[in-house]
C-alpha positions in Angstrom: 5.5 -14.3 -26.6 4.9 -14.0 -23.1 1.9 -15.9 -21.3 0.1 -14.6 -18.6 1.2 -15.8 -15.4 -1.3 -17.8 -13.1 0.1 -18.1 -9.6 -1.8 -20.2 -7.3 -4.1 -18.2 -4.6 -2.0 -19.3 -1.6 1.1 -17.8 -3.1 -0.7 -14.5 -4.0 -2.5 -14.7 -0.4 1.0 -15.1 1.3 2.3 -12.0 -0.5 -0.7 -10.1 0.8 0.2 -11.2 4.3 4.0 -10.6 3.7 3.2 -7.1 2.8 1.1 -6.7 6.0 3.5 -7.8 8.4 6.7 -6.2 6.6 4.7 -2.7 6.9 6.3 -2.1 10.0 9.5 -4.0 9.4 11.1 -2.6 6.6 12.4 0.7 8.6 12.6 -0.7 11.8 10.6 1.7 14.4 10.9 4.5 12.0 9.8 8.0 13.5 9.1 6.3 17.0 13.0 6.3 17.6 13.1 10.1 17.4 10.5 10.0 20.2 11.9 7.6 22.1 15.6 9.1 22.0 14.5 12.8 22.8 11.6 11.7 25.6 13.5 8.8 27.3 17.0 9.2 26.7 17.3 12.8 26.6 19.1 13.1 23.2 19.5 16.8 21.4 18.1 17.1 17.7 21.6 16.6 16.5 22.2 13.3 18.1 18.9 12.1 16.8 19.7 13.2 13.4 22.7 10.9 13.7 20.8 7.9 14.7 17.9 8.3 11.9 20.8 8.7 9.4 22.7 5.7 10.2 20.1 3.4 8.7 19.6 5.4 5.7 23.5 5.7 5.1 24.0 1.9 5.6 21.0 1.4 3.3 22.9 3.6 0.6 26.0 1.6 0.6 24.1 -1.9 0.6 21.1 -0.9 -1.5 22.7 -1.3 -5.1 24.6 -4.6 -4.3 21.4 -5.9 -2.6 19.8 -5.4 -5.9 22.3 -7.2 -7.9 22.1 -9.9 -5.6 18.4 -10.2 -6.0 19.0 -10.2 -9.8 21.5 -13.0 -9.3 20.1 -15.3 -6.7 17.0 -17.7 -6.8 16.7 -17.6 -3.0 14.9 -14.3 -2.9 12.5 -15.9 0.0 15.7 -16.5 2.2 17.0 -13.0 1.6 13.8 -11.5 3.1 14.0 -14.0 6.2 17.7 -12.9 6.8 16.8 -9.4 6.6 13.9 -9.8 9.1 16.3 -11.4 11.5 18.5 -8.5 10.8 15.5 -6.1 12.0 14.7 -8.2 14.9 18.1 -8.1 16.3 18.4 -4.5 15.8 15.1 -3.5 17.4 15.5 -5.4 20.5 19.0 -4.2 21.0 18.1 -0.4 20.9 14.9 -1.1 23.2 17.4 -2.9 25.8 20.5 -0.7 25.5 19.6 2.9 24.2 23.2 4.3 24.2 25.0 5.8 21.0 26.9 2.7 20.0 24.4 0.2 20.2 21.7 2.6 18.5 24.2 3.5 15.5 25.2 -0.1 15.3 21.6 -1.3 15.3 20.3 1.2 12.8 23.1 0.1 10.5 21.9 -3.5 10.7 18.3 -2.3 10.2 19.5 0.0 7.2 21.2 -3.1 5.5 18.0 -5.2 6.0 15.9 -2.3 4.5 18.1 -2.4 1.4 17.1 -5.8 0.9 13.3 -5.9 1.1 12.1 -3.4 -1.7 14.0 -5.4 -4.6 13.1 -8.9 -3.2 9.3 -8.0 -2.7 8.9 -6.4 -6.2 10.9 -9.4 -7.8 9.0 -12.0 -6.2 5.8 -10.1 -7.2 7.2 -9.6 -11.0 8.2 -13.2 -11.2 4.8 -14.4 -9.9 2.1 -12.3 -11.9 4.5 -10.7 -15.1 4.4 -7.7 -16.5 1.1 -7.4 -17.7 -0.4 -7.8 -14.2 2.1 -5.8 -12.3 0.6 -2.2 -12.0 -2.6 -3.9 -10.1 -0.5 -6.2 -8.2 1.8 -3.6 -6.8 -1.2 -1.4 -6.0 -2.5 -4.2 -4.2 1.1 -4.5 -2.4 1.2 -1.3 -1.2 -2.6 -1.4 0.0 -1.7 -4.5 2.2 1.4 -2.6 3.2 -0.5 0.5 4.3 -3.0 -1.7 6.0 -0.3 -3.2 7.9 1.4 0.2 8.8 -2.2 1.2 10.2 -2.3 -1.9 12.1 1.2 -1.4 13.5 0.7 2.0 14.6 -2.3 1.5 16.3 -0.6 -1.3 18.5 2.5 0.9 18.7 0.5 4.0 20.2 -1.5 1.4 22.6 1.9 -0.1 23.9 3.4 3.0 24.2 1.0 4.6 26.0 -0.2 1.7 28.2 3.2 -0.2 28.7 6.2 1.6 27.6 7.8 3.6 24.9 10.3 0.5 24.4 7.4 -1.8 23.9 7.4 -0.6 20.3 10.8 -2.1 19.5 9.4 -5.7 20.7 6.4 -5.1 18.6 8.4 -4.6 15.3 10.4 -7.8 16.2 7.3 -9.8 16.5 6.1 -8.6 13.2 9.2 -9.5 11.9 8.6 -13.1 12.9 5.4 -12.8 11.1 6.8 -11.7 7.8 9.3 -14.7 7.9 6.4 -17.2 8.2 4.5 -15.4 5.3 7.2 -15.5 2.8 7.9 -19.1 3.6 4.3 -19.9 2.4 4.8 -18.5 -1.0 5.7 -21.4 -3.5 8.9 -21.3 -4.6 8.3 -23.0 -8.0 5.7 -20.5 -9.0 8.5 -17.8 -9.2 9.9 -17.3 -12.6 13.1 -16.0 -11.7 14.2 -15.0 -15.2 10.9 -12.7 -15.4 11.7 -11.3 -11.8 14.9 -9.5 -13.0 13.1 -7.9 -15.9 14.2 -10.1 -18.9 10.6 -10.0 -20.1 10.7 -13.5 -21.0 9.1 -16.3 -18.8 11.7 -19.3 -18.7 12.3 -19.3 -22.3 16.2 -18.3 -22.2 18.7 -21.1 -21.3 21.0 -21.3 -18.1 24.0 -20.7 -20.5 22.6 -17.4 -21.8 21.7 -16.2 -18.1 25.4 -16.7 -16.8 26.4 -14.7 -19.7 24.2 -11.9 -18.6 25.7 -11.9 -15.0 29.1 -12.0 -16.2 29.6 -8.1 -16.4 27.4 -6.7 -13.8 29.3 -3.2 -13.8 29.2 -2.8 -17.4 25.4 -3.1 -16.9 25.4 -0.5 -14.3 27.3 1.8 -16.6 24.7 1.3 -19.1 22.0 2.3 -16.9 23.8 5.3 -15.4 24.0 6.5 -19.1 20.1 6.3 -19.7 19.3 10.0 -19.2 15.5 9.2 -18.3 16.7 6.8 -15.7 19.2 9.5 -14.6 16.6 12.3 -14.0 14.2 9.9 -12.6 16.7 9.3 -9.8 17.6 12.8 -9.6 13.9 13.7 -8.9 13.4 10.8 -6.3 16.6 11.8 -4.5 15.1 15.5 -4.0 11.9 14.1 -3.0 13.0 11.9 -0.3 15.7 14.8 0.9 12.5 16.9 1.5 10.3 14.3 2.7 12.6 12.1 5.0 12.9 14.6 8.1 9.6 15.8 8.2 7.6 13.2 10.3 10.8 12.9 12.7 10.6 16.7 13.2 6.9 16.4 14.1 7.6 13.8 16.4 10.2 16.0 18.1 7.8 18.7 18.2 5.1 16.5 19.8 7.6 15.0 22.2 7.9 18.4 24.0 6.0 18.5 27.4 3.6 16.1 26.4 4.5 13.1 28.4 3.6 9.6 27.2 1.0 11.3 25.0 3.7 11.7 22.6 3.3 8.3 21.1 -0.3 8.3 21.1 -0.1 11.9 18.8 2.7 10.0 16.6 0.6 7.0 15.9 -2.2 9.4 15.0 -0.1 10.9 12.4 1.0 7.5 10.9 -2.7 5.9 11.3 -3.9 9.3 9.4 -1.5 9.0 6.6 -1.9 5.3 6.3 -6.0 5.3 6.1 -5.5 7.6 3.3 -2.6 5.5 1.6 -4.7 2.3 1.6 -7.4 3.7 -1.2 -4.8 6.0 -2.9 -2.7 2.9 -3.7 -5.2 0.9 -4.9 -6.6 3.9 -7.1 -2.9 4.5 -8.3 -2.3 1.1 -9.6 -5.9 1.0 -11.4 -5.0 4.5 -13.2 -1.4 3.9 -13.9 -2.7 1.2 -16.3 -2.9 4.0 -18.7 -0.4 6.5 -17.7 2.2 7.0 -15.0 3.4 10.7 -15.1 0.2 12.6 -14.3 -0.3 10.5 -11.4 3.1 10.8 -9.9 3.1 14.6 -10.4 0.1 14.8 -7.9 2.4 13.1 -5.4 5.3 15.4 -6.0 2.9 18.4 -5.8 1.6 17.8 -2.2 4.7 17.5 -0.6 6.0 21.4 -0.4 2.6 22.1 0.6 2.6 19.9 3.6 6.0 21.1 4.6 4.8 24.9 4.4 1.6 23.7 6.5 3.6 22.4 9.3 4.8 25.9 10.1 1.4 27.4 10.5 0.7 25.7 14.0 2.3 23.2 16.4 -1.3 22.0 17.6 -1.2 18.4 18.0 -4.6 18.1 16.1 -3.6 20.1 13.1 -0.2 18.5 12.8 -2.1 15.1 12.6 -4.4 16.6 10.0 -1.8 17.5 7.5 -0.8 13.8 7.4 -3.5 13.5 4.9 -1.1 14.9 2.4 1.5 12.6 3.5 -0.8 9.8 2.8 -1.4 11.0 -0.7 2.3 11.3 -1.8 3.3 8.1 0.1 0.2 6.1 -1.7 1.1 7.3 -5.0 4.9 7.0 -4.6 4.8 3.4 -3.5 3.2 2.2 -6.4 4.5 4.6 -9.5 8.1 4.3 -8.6 8.1 0.2 -8.9 6.1 0.7 -12.1 8.2 3.5 -13.9 11.3 1.4 -12.9 9.8 -1.7 -14.6 8.8 0.7 -17.6 12.3 1.6 -17.9 14.0 -1.3 -17.6 11.6 -4.0 -19.3 13.4 -6.5 -21.2 16.9 -5.6 -20.1 17.4 -8.0 -17.2 18.6 -5.1 -15.0 14.9 -4.4 -13.0 16.2 -5.0 -9.5 19.8 -3.6 -9.8 18.0 -0.3 -11.3 15.5 -0.8 -8.1 18.6 -1.2 -5.9 20.1 2.1 -7.3 17.0 4.2 -6.9 16.4 2.8 -3.3 20.0 4.0 -3.0 19.0 7.4 -3.8 16.0 7.1 -1.6 18.5 6.4 1.2 21.0 8.8 0.3 18.3 11.7 0.1 16.7 10.5 3.5 20.1 10.3 5.4 21.0 13.8 4.3 17.5 15.0 5.0 17.7 13.9 8.7 21.4 15.6 9.3 20.2 18.8 7.6 17.1 18.9 9.4 18.5 18.0 12.7 21.5 20.8 12.6 19.1 23.4 10.9 16.4 22.7 13.7 19.2 23.0 16.5 20.5 26.5 15.3 17.4 28.1 13.7 13.9 26.4 14.9 11.3 23.8 13.6 9.6 26.3 11.2 12.9 27.4 9.1 13.7 23.4 9.0 10.4 22.8 7.4 10.3 25.8 5.1 13.9 24.6 3.9 12.3 21.2 3.3 9.3 22.7 1.4 11.9 24.4 -0.9 13.6 21.3 -1.7 10.4 19.6 -2.5 9.7 22.4 -5.1 12.9 21.7 -6.8 11.9 18.1 -6.8 8.6 18.6 -8.5 10.4 20.7 -11.4 13.0 18.0 -12.0 10.5 15.4 -12.5 7.9 17.8 -14.4 10.4 19.1 -17.1 13.0 16.1 -17.2 11.1 13.0 -16.7 8.9 11.6 -19.7 5.8 9.3 -19.7 7.0 5.8 -19.3 4.1 4.1 -20.1 4.3 3.8 -23.9 4.5 -0.1 -24.4 6.3 -1.8 -27.2 7.7 1.4 -28.5 9.3 2.7 -25.1 10.9 -0.7 -24.7 12.2 -0.7 -28.5 13.8 2.8 -27.9 15.2 1.8 -24.8 16.8 -1.2 -26.3 18.2 0.8 -28.8 19.7 3.2 -26.3 21.7 0.1 -24.9 22.8 -0.9 -27.8 24.4 2.3 -28.6 26.0 2.5 -25.0 
């Protein structure tokens, strides 16, 4: 029987710090890149879409192998260190040399790092606290992550306005150093690596059995793909991010039209408003998800098409910033519930991080296509058409999740059903 994990306060506090610093490191400079390339380098929307997509495409390729690597290796902290170094190198290179080859190459490097962060952080979290405390701990992780985004957006806005737009690149590199220090403070011996990959046991399995489980990784992936619940959940997530990923970069491009250096201030305001909302929403989502997952996640899916339509009503900067409240609701819910539902679907299988990798591959795939599609649509038909197309895709994502993805918080019965399914696969 699984005992409740009791990690030290030092490790849990260091995990808090790690989520704060990684908040602005996981995606590099994010939407600020579109502003920088449009306002400082005079790139057109199609070129910007290619640059924004390069990172997402790299993530698509690296995500599932990264999840498998996190499952296999016990050096999860070192993986985070290496990923943070990749982000630092990429951001500094883009800030110093904003030409197409360097930007694309740097975005690919950042995309590889982005493939490592989510499964590694979640695996460390699960290995520290166990399944029973995972919902509230993930909610806490996301709360500190959004607080870090709030801090970073404030600093980025100030740096972009008072120093230079490229100062934002060096800010992200500095936060990467903070994340390296934080992850090294987590005590390695307190991480149960068997539990961290979703085995559902705490160190009771021998090394021989562990090796047998990892000898056939491709068969495990095929079994996961044959699970209809995981498959439909992944489809819904792909469509969600297809609709979501390009919205904020498009808003940034609108804000960059003829507003001088204030564009970075408005973009920071967009991010700050969303993160202020995400902080309490993430915390509440982790608490309410203890009894049910799907109703909470449905709310996150439902606000996305509304947000897309609202962006077409006005290009006033204050209005665009206020719409980010909806982004905060959706983002706060998604960050918590996606991890918890994957944990539910894979509990006892030992494939938690591989599934996370596959899910994040889907996220990167949707995000990459989103930026490419939006870039070309906006270039030929304008921003409003781009937002409406994204809103329509968001409606499809809501429908798939509503009708095809069941509630996953059903305890022992759900796990037994899943084990039975795997046995038949």
